[in-house]
C-alpha positions in Angstrom: 59.3 197.3 194.1 60.4 195.5 191.0 57.9 195.3 188.1 55.9 198.4 189.2 56.3 201.9 187.9 56.5 204.0 191.0 56.5 207.3 188.9 53.0 206.7 187.6 50.3 209.0 188.9 47.6 206.4 188.5 45.6 205.4 191.5 46.3 202.4 193.6 43.3 200.6 192.3 44.4 201.2 188.7 47.9 200.0 189.4 46.6 196.8 191.0 44.1 196.2 188.2 46.9 196.7 185.6 49.2 194.3 187.4 46.4 191.7 187.6 45.9 191.8 183.8 49.6 191.8 183.0 50.7 188.3 182.1 54.5 189.1 182.1 56.6 187.6 184.8 56.7 189.8 187.8 59.3 189.5 190.6 57.8 190.9 193.8 60.7 189.8 196.0 58.5 187.2 197.7 57.7 183.6 196.9 54.7 183.9 194.6 54.0 180.3 193.6 51.1 178.8 195.7 52.7 175.4 195.6 56.0 176.6 196.9 54.5 178.8 199.6 52.4 175.9 200.8 55.5 173.6 200.8 57.6 176.0 202.8 54.9 177.4 205.1 55.8 177.9 208.7 53.2 175.2 209.7 54.4 172.5 207.3 58.2 173.2 207.4 59.7 173.9 210.8 63.1 175.3 211.5 64.6 171.9 212.2 63.0 170.5 209.1 64.4 173.2 206.9 67.8 172.6 208.3 67.7 168.9 207.6 66.2 169.6 204.2 69.0 171.7 202.9 71.8 170.1 204.9 70.9 166.7 203.4 71.6 168.0 199.9 68.0 167.7 198.8 67.3 169.6 195.6 64.0 171.3 194.8 62.9 170.1 191.4 60.1 172.8 190.8 61.2 174.6 187.7 58.7 177.5 188.3 60.7 178.6 191.3 62.9 181.6 190.4 66.5 181.6 191.4 66.2 184.8 193.2 63.2 183.5 195.1 65.2 180.4 196.2 68.1 182.5 197.3 65.8 184.8 199.2 64.3 181.9 201.1 67.7 180.3 201.8 69.1 183.5 203.1 66.1 184.2 205.3 66.0 180.6 206.7 69.8 180.3 207.3 69.9 183.6 209.0 67.4 182.3 211.6 69.3 179.1 212.4 70.8 179.0 215.9 73.2 176.2 217.0 72.6 175.0 220.5 75.6 174.2 222.7 79.2 175.1 222.2 80.5 175.5 218.7 83.7 173.8 217.8 84.7 176.6 215.4 83.2 179.9 216.3 83.3 182.1 213.2 82.5 185.2 215.2 85.6 184.7 217.3 89.0 186.2 216.4 90.5 182.7 216.7 89.5 179.6 214.8 89.5 176.6 217.1 91.0 173.5 215.5 88.8 170.4 215.7 90.4 167.9 218.2 90.0 164.9 216.0 92.5 166.2 213.4 95.2 166.8 215.9 98.2 164.6 215.7 98.8 164.3 219.5 96.6 161.3 219.9 93.7 163.3 221.4 91.3 161.7 219.0 91.3 158.8 221.4 89.7 161.0 223.9 86.6 161.6 221.8 83.7 159.6 223.3 80.1 159.3 222.1 77.0 159.6 224.3 77.6 156.1 225.6 81.2 156.8 226.4 82.6 154.7 223.5 85.8 155.7 221.8 86.8 154.6 218.3 88.7 151.8 219.9 85.7 150.6 222.0 83.6 150.4 218.8 86.2 148.6 216.7 86.6 146.0 219.4 82.9 145.7 220.1 82.2 145.0 216.4 85.2 142.7 216.1 87.1 144.8 213.6 90.4 143.3 214.7 92.7 145.0 212.1 91.2 148.3 212.9 91.5 147.8 216.6 95.2 146.9 216.3 95.9 150.0 214.2 94.1 152.2 216.7 96.2 150.6 219.5 99.4 151.3 217.5 98.3 154.9 216.9 98.0 155.7 220.6 100.6 158.1 221.9 100.1 157.0 225.5 98.7 153.9 227.3 96.3 156.3 229.1 94.2 156.3 226.0 93.8 152.5 226.1 92.1 152.6 229.5 89.2 155.0 228.9 85.9 153.7 230.2 82.5 153.7 228.6 79.3 154.4 230.6 79.3 150.9 232.0 82.9 151.2 233.2 84.1 148.9 230.5 87.7 149.4 229.3 88.8 148.2 225.8 90.2 145.1 227.5 86.9 144.3 229.1 85.2 144.5 225.7 88.0 142.4 224.1 87.4 139.7 226.8 83.6 139.9 226.5 83.8 139.3 222.8 86.5 136.6 223.2 89.3 138.2 221.2 92.5 137.1 222.9 94.7 138.6 220.2 93.2 142.0 220.9 93.5 141.4 224.7 97.2 140.6 224.2 97.8 143.7 222.0 96.3 145.9 224.7 98.4 144.3 227.4 101.6 144.6 225.4 100.7 148.3 224.6 100.5 149.0 228.3 96.8 148.9 229.1 96.0 148.3 232.8 94.7 144.8 233.4 93.3 145.7 236.9 90.8 148.2 235.8 87.3 147.4 237.3 84.0 147.8 235.5 80.7 148.9 237.1 80.4 145.3 238.5 83.8 145.5 240.1 85.3 143.0 237.7 88.7 143.3 236.2 89.2 141.8 232.8 90.8 138.7 234.5 87.7 138.3 236.7 85.5 138.4 233.6 87.7 135.9 231.7 87.6 133.6 234.7 83.8 133.9 235.0 83.3 133.2 231.3 85.8 130.4 231.2 88.0 132.0 228.5 91.3 130.3 229.0 93.1 132.0 226.1 92.1 135.5 227.3 93.5 134.6 230.7 96.8 133.6 229.3 96.8 136.8 227.1 96.6 138.8 230.3 99.0 136.8 232.4 101.9 136.0 230.1 104.9 138.3 230.6 105.6 140.7 227.8 108.8 140.3 225.9 110.9 143.0 224.3 110.4 141.7 220.8 106.7 141.5 221.3 106.6 145.1 222.5 108.7 146.2 219.5 106.4 144.5 217.1 103.7 147.1 217.8 106.0 149.9 216.8 104.7 152.2 219.6 106.0 155.7 220.2 106.3 155.3 224.0 107.8 153.0 226.5 105.9 151.0 229.1 106.9 149.5 232.4 104.9 146.4 232.4 103.8 145.3 235.9 102.7 141.8 237.0 99.0 141.2 237.3 97.5 141.3 240.8 96.0 137.8 241.2 94.7 138.7 244.7 92.6 141.7 243.5 89.0 141.6 244.8 85.9 142.4 242.9 83.1 144.3 244.7 82.0 140.9 246.2 85.4 140.5 247.8 86.4 137.6 245.4 89.6 137.1 243.6 89.8 135.7 240.1 90.6 132.3 241.6 87.4 132.4 243.7 85.5 133.2 240.5 87.1 130.4 238.6 86.3 128.0 241.4 82.7 129.0 241.8 82.1 128.3 238.1 84.3 125.1 238.3 86.7 126.2 235.6 89.5 124.0 236.8 91.8 124.6 233.9 91.8 128.3 234.5 92.2 127.8 238.2 95.2 125.5 237.5 96.7 128.4 235.4 96.2 130.8 238.2 97.9 128.5 240.7 100.8 128.1 238.2 101.1 131.9 238.0 101.3 132.2 241.8 97.7 132.8 243.0 97.1 132.1 246.7 95.1 128.9 246.9 94.2 129.6 250.5 93.0 133.2 250.0 89.7 134.1 251.8 87.0 136.1 250.1 86.0 139.4 251.7 82.4 138.8 252.8 82.5 135.6 254.8 86.1 134.5 254.7 85.4 131.5 252.4 88.3 129.8 250.7 88.2 128.0 247.4 87.9 124.7 249.3 84.9 126.1 251.2 83.3 126.9 247.9 84.0 123.4 246.6 82.3 121.8 249.6 79.4 124.3 249.8 78.5 123.9 246.1 79.0 120.1 246.2 81.8 120.2 243.6 83.7 117.0 244.4 85.8 117.2 241.2 87.0 120.6 242.3 87.7 119.4 245.9 89.7 116.4 244.7 91.7 118.7 242.4 92.6 121.0 245.3 93.5 118.0 247.5 95.5 116.1 244.9 97.3 118.8 242.8 97.7 121.8 245.3 100.4 120.7 247.7 100.3 124.0 249.5 96.5 123.8 250.2 95.7 124.4 253.9 92.6 122.5 254.7 92.4 123.9 258.2 91.7 127.5 257.1 88.4 128.7 258.7 85.9 131.3 257.7 85.5 134.6 259.5 83.0 132.8 261.7 85.6 130.3 262.6 84.2 127.3 260.6 86.3 124.8 258.8 85.1 123.1 255.6 83.8 120.2 257.8 81.9 122.5 260.1 79.6 124.0 257.4 76.9 121.5 258.2 76.9 120.0 254.7 76.8 116.3 253.6 80.3 115.0 252.6 81.1 111.5 251.4 83.3 109.4 253.7 86.4 109.4 251.6 86.5 113.1 251.2 85.7 113.7 254.8 88.6 111.4 255.9 91.0 113.1 253.5 90.1 116.6 254.9 90.6 115.4 258.5 94.0 114.0 257.6 94.9 117.4 256.0 94.1 119.2 259.2 90.5 120.3 258.8 88.8 120.8 262.1 86.2 118.0 262.9 82.5 118.9 263.1 82.3 116.7 266.2 83.0 117.7 269.8 84.8 114.4 270.5 87.2 112.3 268.5 85.6 109.2 270.0 82.3 109.7 268.2 81.5 107.2 265.5 82.4 108.7 262.2 81.2 105.7 260.2 77.5 106.5 260.9 77.7 110.2 260.7 79.9 111.0 257.8 77.1 111.5 255.3 74.5 113.1 257.6 73.7 116.7 258.3 73.7 117.6 261.9 70.2 118.8 262.9 71.5 122.0 264.6 73.4 123.0 261.4 70.8 122.0 258.8 69.9 125.6 258.0 73.5 126.6 257.2 73.6 125.3 253.6 70.6 127.4 252.5 71.8 130.4 254.5 75.3 130.4 253.2 74.2 129.7 249.7 71.9 132.7 249.6 74.4 134.9 251.5 77.1 134.3 248.9 74.8 134.4 245.9 75.3 130.9 244.6 71.8 129.5 244.9 
């Protein structure tokens, strides 16, 4: 051991006494400073703490600590560190595995954090528009633009949720799928209709031109398909039903112009948009349907066989007459009954239907 003459024939006690009285620096091979030993004791400095301590670039400022003592501690500590889980680059292996994020095949888009977010998700969520557009342009396949986070949100869902129509449009032009559902069963168009985001709706629905596609300078080709306006969410509702329920008439008008079926029935009860208008007492919506939608069929019934006039709900006389003229089945058993006295009354036997239907469809 350094600093001790092993060839001496003196006794152990003499050697110890001599070493105690000797004031010269002695390197025993161990950490001899009481302050340092206390600092780096096993009780006060765990393995995880030591790893964080040195990996963070923290420097020990104690000048009394010898260089060889520090190297001894580091070598001892680092030799005991064990990495949990798979190692990206296993140094004990014959082959060095290349980190996926430095590949040039676009696989960096596949990297997701613990919440399922990719770089593109985060750029859109924090409204870094320029960065998001650059990431869209860097994609080597539209598949990378449709990755879902833990809530089932695609990048288009996040662009709609944050009201960024320019990013929505860039994703559509780049070939992202507009019909992807999130955990609630909503497509981006359902979400835009619910939130009343007209510009996001147009960004999804407008056809993609060749020049617009070339402007992104993408490395792949896309066969853009038309958006399915009749797609249901998990409640059986189309985007038109959603727009009607929230009385976004401008968005509903856009859907009609793009070819949405105004007479489509939702999947749970067979309600049409007109049924929703009457059920939720939206006279403005009802008059829009009757005045602007020439292909409206007022005689469509629910799965229970009820017309809009047979829901048992109060309807003003003018609207009731208009619906009768458009073919809606009368709530009365005989045409000879006096409509003048009964137009704005709820039939006693049907008085429970409003509350029942409202709760059933979730529009209370």
